[in-house]
C-alpha positions as CSV (number, residue, x, y, z in Angstrom):
1,M,-15.4,-11.1,14.7
2,L,-12.6,-8.6,15.4
3,V,-13.8,-5.1,16.5
4,D,-11.5,-2.2,16.9
5,A,-11.6,0.4,19.7
6,F,-14.0,2.6,17.7
7,G,-16.6,-0.1,17.2
8,R,-15.7,-0.9,13.6
9,E,-16.1,-4.6,12.8
10,V,-13.4,-6.0,10.4
11,T,-15.3,-7.8,7.6
12,D,-12.9,-7.8,4.7
13,I,-9.2,-8.0,3.9
14,R,-7.1,-6.8,1.1
15,I,-4.0,-8.8,0.3
16,S,-1.2,-7.5,-1.9
17,V,0.5,-10.4,-3.7
18,T,3.3,-8.3,-5.3
19,K,4.8,-4.9,-5.7
20,R,5.8,-5.7,-9.3
21,C,3.9,-4.0,-12.1
22,N,4.1,-3.7,-15.9
23,F,2.8,-0.1,-15.9
24,G,4.4,3.1,-14.5
25,C,1.5,5.3,-13.5
26,I,2.6,8.8,-12.8
27,Y,0.5,9.0,-9.6
28,C,1.7,5.7,-8.1
29,H,3.0,6.0,-4.6
30,D,4.6,2.5,-4.7
31,E,7.2,2.2,-7.4
32,G,6.9,-1.2,-9.0
33,L,9.8,-3.7,-9.2
34,G,9.4,-3.8,-12.9
35,P,9.6,-3.6,-15.8
36,V,7.6,-6.8,-15.9
37,L,6.6,-7.7,-19.5
38,K,4.9,-11.0,-18.8
39,P,3.7,-13.1,-15.8
40,R,6.5,-14.7,-13.7
41,T,7.0,-16.9,-10.7
42,P,6.9,-15.2,-7.3
43,H,9.9,-13.4,-5.9
44,E,11.2,-14.6,-2.6
45,D,10.1,-11.4,-0.9
46,E,6.5,-12.2,-1.9
47,M,4.3,-14.6,0.0
48,A,4.0,-18.0,-1.4
49,V,0.6,-19.6,-2.2
50,E,0.7,-21.6,1.1
51,E,1.4,-18.5,3.1
52,I,-1.4,-16.6,1.5
53,E,-3.8,-19.4,2.1
54,R,-2.9,-19.6,5.8
55,V,-3.6,-15.8,6.2
56,V,-7.0,-16.3,4.6
57,R,-7.8,-19.3,6.8
58,V,-7.0,-17.4,9.9
59,A,-9.0,-14.4,8.6
60,R,-12.0,-16.6,8.2
61,E,-11.7,-17.7,11.8
62,F,-12.3,-14.1,12.8
63,G,-15.4,-13.8,10.6
64,I,-13.8,-11.9,7.7
65,R,-16.0,-12.6,4.8
66,S,-14.4,-11.1,1.7
67,V,-11.0,-11.0,0.2
68,K,-9.6,-8.6,-2.5
69,Y,-6.3,-9.3,-4.2
70,T,-4.2,-6.3,-5.2
71,G,-0.6,-5.5,-6.1
72,G,1.4,-3.9,-7.8
73,E,-0.3,-5.8,-10.6
74,P,-1.5,-9.2,-9.2
75,L,-1.5,-10.8,-12.7
76,V,2.3,-10.6,-13.0
77,R,2.1,-13.7,-10.8
78,L,1.7,-16.9,-12.7
79,D,0.0,-18.5,-9.7
80,M,-2.9,-16.2,-9.2
81,E,-5.4,-18.9,-10.4
82,E,-4.0,-21.2,-7.7
83,I,-4.1,-18.5,-5.1
84,I,-7.8,-17.8,-5.8
85,G,-8.6,-21.5,-5.9
86,R,-7.2,-22.0,-2.5
87,T,-8.8,-18.8,-1.1
88,V,-12.3,-19.9,-2.0
89,R,-11.9,-23.0,0.1
90,H,-12.1,-20.7,3.1
91,I,-13.8,-17.4,1.9
92,P,-15.9,-17.7,-1.2
93,D,-16.2,-13.9,-1.9
94,V,-13.0,-13.2,-3.7
95,S,-12.3,-10.2,-6.0
96,M,-9.2,-8.6,-7.6
97,T,-7.9,-5.2,-8.6
98,T,-5.9,-5.2,-11.8
99,N,-4.7,-2.8,-14.5
100,G,-6.4,-5.1,-17.0
101,S,-3.5,-5.4,-19.4
102,M,-3.0,-9.2,-18.7
103,L,-6.6,-9.9,-17.9
104,G,-8.0,-11.0,-21.2
105,P,-6.2,-14.3,-21.8
106,R,-6.7,-15.3,-18.1
107,A,-10.2,-14.1,-17.3
108,E,-11.9,-17.5,-18.0
109,K,-9.4,-19.4,-15.8
110,L,-9.6,-16.9,-13.1
111,R,-13.4,-17.2,-13.1
112,A,-13.2,-21.0,-13.1
113,A,-10.9,-20.8,-10.1
114,G,-13.5,-18.9,-8.1
115,L,-12.9,-15.2,-8.8
116,K,-16.2,-13.3,-8.5
117,R,-15.5,-9.9,-9.9
118,V,-12.7,-7.5,-10.8
119,N,-11.8,-3.8,-10.5
120,V,-9.9,-2.5,-13.5
121,S,-7.8,0.6,-13.3
122,I,-8.3,2.8,-16.3
123,D,-7.8,6.6,-16.4
124,A,-8.8,7.6,-19.9
125,L,-10.3,6.2,-23.1
126,D,-8.0,8.2,-25.3
127,P,-4.9,6.0,-26.1
128,Q,-2.4,8.8,-26.0
129,A,-3.8,10.2,-22.7
130,F,-3.8,6.7,-21.3
131,R,-0.2,6.2,-22.3
132,D,0.9,9.5,-20.8
133,I,-0.8,8.8,-17.5
134,R,-0.1,5.0,-17.1
135,K,2.9,4.4,-19.3
136,G,1.1,1.5,-20.9
137,E,-1.2,0.6,-23.8
138,L,-5.0,1.0,-23.7
139,A,-6.1,-1.7,-26.2
140,P,-5.2,-4.7,-24.1
141,V,-7.0,-3.2,-21.1
142,L,-10.2,-2.7,-23.1
143,R,-9.9,-6.3,-24.3
144,G,-9.5,-7.4,-20.7
145,I,-12.6,-5.5,-19.6
146,Q,-14.6,-7.0,-22.4
147,R,-13.4,-10.5,-21.7
148,A,-14.2,-10.1,-18.0
149,L,-17.7,-9.2,-18.8
150,E,-18.0,-12.1,-21.2
151,V,-17.0,-14.7,-18.6
152,G,-19.2,-13.2,-15.8
153,L,-16.7,-11.4,-13.6
154,K,-19.5,-8.9,-12.8
155,P,-19.7,-6.2,-11.9
156,V,-16.5,-5.0,-13.5
157,K,-15.7,-1.8,-11.6
158,L,-13.6,0.7,-13.4
159,N,-11.2,2.6,-11.1
160,M,-10.3,6.1,-12.4
161,V,-8.0,8.2,-10.3
162,L,-9.4,11.7,-10.1
163,F,-6.8,14.4,-10.6
164,Q,-6.0,17.2,-13.0
165,H,-4.8,14.9,-15.8
166,T,-8.0,12.8,-15.8
167,L,-10.6,15.5,-15.3
168,P,-11.2,16.1,-19.0
169,H,-11.8,12.4,-19.5
170,V,-14.5,11.9,-16.8
171,P,-17.6,12.6,-19.0
172,A,-16.4,10.1,-21.7
173,M,-15.8,7.5,-19.1
174,I,-19.3,8.0,-17.6
175,D,-20.8,7.6,-21.1
176,F,-18.7,4.4,-21.6
177,V,-20.0,2.9,-18.4
178,G,-23.6,3.8,-19.2
179,K,-23.5,2.0,-22.5
180,A,-22.3,-1.4,-21.3
181,D,-24.1,-3.8,-19.1
182,G,-22.1,-4.9,-16.0
183,L,-19.8,-1.9,-15.7
184,K,-19.6,0.5,-12.8
185,L,-17.3,3.5,-12.3
186,Q,-15.3,4.5,-9.2
187,L,-13.7,7.9,-9.2
188,I,-10.8,7.5,-6.8
189,Q,-9.6,10.7,-5.1
190,F,-5.9,11.5,-5.8
191,M,-3.9,11.3,-2.6
192,P,-1.3,14.1,-2.7
193,E,0.0,13.3,0.8
194,L,1.3,10.0,-0.6
195,V,2.7,11.3,-3.9
196,G,3.4,15.0,-3.6
197,E,2.3,17.0,-6.7
198,R,-0.4,18.9,-4.7
199,D,-1.2,21.0,-7.8
200,W,-2.6,17.8,-9.4
201,D,-5.4,17.8,-6.8
202,V,-9.0,18.5,-7.6
203,D,-12.0,19.3,-5.3
204,A,-13.7,16.0,-4.8
205,D,-16.8,17.8,-3.3
206,G,-17.0,19.9,-6.5
207,V,-16.9,16.7,-8.6
208,K,-19.7,15.3,-6.5
209,K,-21.7,18.4,-7.0
210,W,-21.3,18.2,-10.8
211,L,-22.4,14.5,-10.7
212,E,-25.4,15.3,-8.5
213,Q,-26.6,18.0,-10.9
214,R,-26.4,15.6,-13.9
215,A,-27.3,12.2,-12.6
216,D,-30.6,10.5,-13.2
217,Q,-30.7,9.4,-9.6
218,V,-28.6,9.7,-6.4
219,L,-28.4,6.8,-3.9
220,V,-26.4,6.5,-0.6
221,R,-24.3,3.4,-0.1
222,E,-24.3,2.1,3.5
223,M,-20.5,1.4,3.5
224,H,-18.7,4.7,4.0
225,H,-22.0,6.5,3.5
226,R,-20.8,7.1,-0.1
227,R,-23.2,8.5,-2.7
228,I,-23.9,6.6,-5.9
229,Y,-24.8,8.6,-9.0
230,I,-26.9,6.8,-11.6
231,F,-26.3,7.6,-15.3
232,N,-28.3,5.6,-17.9
233,G,-28.7,2.9,-15.2
234,A,-24.9,2.7,-14.6
235,E,-23.4,3.5,-11.2
236,V,-20.8,6.2,-10.7
237,E,-19.2,6.4,-7.2
238,V,-16.7,8.8,-5.7
239,V,-14.1,7.3,-3.3
240,D,-12.8,10.3,-1.4
241,P,-10.9,9.5,1.8
242,V,-8.6,12.6,1.8
243,H,-9.5,14.9,4.7
244,N,-12.6,12.8,5.2
245,A,-12.9,11.4,8.7
246,E,-16.3,10.0,8.0
247,F,-14.9,7.8,5.3
248,C,-12.5,6.2,7.8
249,M,-15.0,5.8,10.5
250,N,-17.0,3.6,8.2
251,C,-14.0,1.5,7.1
252,H,-14.2,-2.3,7.9
253,R,-11.0,-3.4,6.2
254,I,-7.5,-4.5,7.1
255,R,-4.6,-5.2,4.7
256,V,-1.7,-7.5,4.1
257,T,1.4,-6.4,2.3
258,H,3.1,-8.5,-0.4
259,A,5.7,-9.5,2.3
260,G,3.1,-10.8,4.6
261,E,2.8,-7.8,7.0
262,L,-0.6,-7.0,8.5
263,K,-1.5,-3.3,8.4
264,G,-4.6,-1.5,9.7
265,C,-4.8,1.2,7.0
266,L,-3.7,1.8,3.4
267,N,-2.1,5.1,4.5
268,R,-0.2,3.8,7.5
269,N,3.1,2.1,7.5
270,D,4.0,2.5,11.2
271,D,1.7,-0.3,12.3
272,L,3.1,-3.2,10.2
273,I,3.1,-6.6,11.9
274,P,5.2,-9.3,10.2
275,T,3.5,-12.7,9.9
276,R,5.8,-14.9,7.9
277,G,7.1,-17.8,9.9
278,L,4.7,-17.3,12.8
279,E,2.8,-20.2,14.3
280,D,-0.9,-20.1,13.9
281,D,-1.5,-18.8,17.4
282,A,1.0,-16.0,16.9
283,L,-0.7,-15.2,13.6
284,R,-4.0,-14.9,15.4
285,D,-2.4,-12.6,17.9
286,A,-1.1,-10.5,15.1
287,F,-4.6,-10.1,13.7
288,R,-5.8,-9.0,17.1
289,S,-3.0,-6.5,17.5
290,V,-3.4,-4.8,14.1
291,V,-7.1,-4.3,14.7
292,A,-6.4,-3.0,18.2
293,N,-4.0,-0.5,16.8
294,R,-6.3,1.0,14.3
295,V,-6.8,4.8,14.4
296,P,-10.1,6.6,13.9
297,Y,-8.8,8.5,10.9
298,Y,-5.7,7.8,8.8
299,G,-4.9,11.6,9.0
300,A,-4.0,11.1,12.6
301,Y,-0.6,11.9,11.3
302,V,-2.0,15.3,10.2
303,K,-3.1,16.9,13.4
304,E,-4.8,19.8,11.6
305,F,-6.4,19.2,8.2
306,P,-8.7,21.3,6.0
307,H,-12.4,21.2,6.9
308,R,-14.5,20.0,3.9
309,D,-17.8,21.7,3.4
310,P,-19.7,19.7,0.7
311,N,-22.8,21.8,1.0
312,H,-21.1,24.8,-0.3
313,A,-19.0,23.1,-2.9
314,V,-18.9,24.6,-6.4
315,P,-19.5,22.2,-9.4
316,I,-16.1,21.3,-10.9
317,D,-15.2,22.3,-14.4
318,F,-14.4,19.2,-16.5
319,T,-12.9,21.1,-19.5
320,P,-9.2,20.7,-20.1
321,S,-6.8,23.3,-18.6
322,A,-4.7,25.5,-20.7
323,S,-1.6,23.6,-19.6
């Protein structure tokens, strides 16, 4: 198993299979190569199925035990079922993050190929608000979520980016998750350092304080020491890496870009190691190098960052702003 200089074992890998996307979310830090109206064959700048399988095979040699596929939107690729089928030959624990718009018609085949569960990005249950934020339609996403539950891709984790535009919609999303068996909610902290628009930011600690006051139960997840808030038996979790060194010190993940570059952190692009065309031994060395170059906190770029004081946070106000 690979272990970095700070004692963090690398146990899982996230692989982007494309930058293309059929949505245009206003907070996205990685402009898609769209518009993509339906699934297509891979672009030449995207790893082929065989290249992805080789990365997974070598990852398995190092004891990595879970794979998550991301994009862009991974389901713009026609060959995702084949990618998953080949992946489970080496690492059985395979999941995927998707915007859900193309999930419904493919959920059963994805499950049959070996996909275990999905994360679906959804920022509001109001169709117009959803359209304003994600530049796409809500109805097919809801159908995709329902179909994923039906075929057993559980738990279905709903990813909701937490920023000013979504705050008014958080209570309704919690109710939605609490009424359906197999759903979980992840409130993903907005990352202004990637996108700009700092006035969209919200106080993540204030959100957690609000959740703590209203949840039926509060648990602590071992990974990242994250708190889980239970509402009607459903889990709500806040993913808050911004200015949060503890979050990074409990990270056990490395990533691969759609072009086959290894990277040690979502928020770093100065440590990319190309792998396409490498012999297996060189690919193994690339894995060792990317782990050796991991930093203790992605904000290493930010030498001075605000100190968070969760104990004195004020519960956030979820009512819509006047704007």
